[in-house]
N, C-alpha and C positions, 0 to 999 in steps of 0.2 A: 219247664213250663213257659218261662219268659222268652226263651229262644223261639219257641213255636209261635208265639204271638208276634214276634218281630218278623218272622218269615211270612206269616199270614198278612201282616200289614204291608210288607214289600210287594207281595203278589197282588193285593188289592190296588195299591197305588200304581203299579205297573200296568195293570189291566185298564184302569181308568185313563192313564196317560196314552195308551195305545189305541183306545176306542175310536177317536176321530180318524186316525189313519185307516182303520179297518173299514169304517163307514164310507170313506171316500175312495175306496179301492176301485180300480178300473179293470176291465177284462184284459188279461194278458194275451199276447199273440206270439206265435212262433215266427221263424224267419220268413215264411211265405205269407204272413199276414193273417193266418187263420187263428181264431180264438182257441185257447187251450182249455180243455175240460179236464178237471182233476178227478180221478177216481182212485180205486185201490191200486191201480197199476202205476200211477205217477204221483203218489203222495209226497215223494221227496220234493217235487217241484212246488207243491202246496206249501211246504214248510220253508221254502226259499222265497217267501213273500210274493207268491204268484196268485192272482185272482182269477176266477173262472165263473162260468155261467152255471149256477146251481140248478138242480132239477126243479126246484120251486120256481126259479126265475124263468126257466124254459116254459113251464106251464102257464105262469102268469103273463109272460110276453104274449102268448097265444090269447089268453083271456082278455088282455087289454087291447087286442086287435093289431098288435105289431107283426103278426104273421099273415095278415089278410092278403098281401100281395102273393103269398105262396099258397093261397087257397084254403087257409084255416079260418073258420069263422071266429067271432069274438063273443064274449059275454055268455048270455044264456043259450045262444045257438051253439056255442062250443060245448057247453055242458050237456045240452040235450043230445047232440050228435055223439058225444063220448058215451053217454049213458045208454044210447040205443045201439052202440057198436058200429056206427057208420064212420066213426073217427077213432083212431087209436093213439096211444102214446108214441108209437113208432111214427105215425103221420106227423105228429107235432115235432118230434126230433128231426125228421127228414126236412120239414119246413124250416126249422131253425138252422140246419146245415145249409140249406139252399139260400137262406138269408144271411149266411156267413156269421151266425151267432155261435155256432158250434163247429168243431172239426168233424170231418166225415167219420173218424174213428168212433164217435159216439153212437153211430148206428149199429155197431157190433158189440157195444159194451152193455151186456145184459144187466149189470148192476145199475147203470145209469138209466136204462130204459125202464127197469122196474121202479126206480125212484120217481121218474117222471109219471109213470102210471099211477103210483100212489098219490102224487100231487094232483093229478087230474081227478082222481076219485075224491080227494079232499075238496076240490073246487065244487064238485057236485053236492057234497055233503053240506058245505057252508051256504050254498044257494037255497037250501030248504029251511034255513033258520028263520024263526019268527021273532019279532021284537015286541 
């Protein structure tokens, strides 16, 4: 019983000690300077301390207006166009690729595209919250 408490304590202390490094992570790039997106195909790179643009971050970049230069609207206009079907998760990912926030391989990664789609749907759901 005491051994398991010791192990739990070590895990908690280690997690707390590593938290600042995780929060300050930067987007990793490959040799050609393109950002690396980690998915089920390259999880090994993830565990080798590589950071990447998460699906939430791709959707939120668009929401914040960081993909306007690529033709993606921001804020409620983004949510509205997504909800009406005039904008898709693929459009957002294409824009992120064009903005050099994601590698082109992300366009063919159905898991990643589905995750971005889920995040886009979530943006629409949180827009309807009343306080």
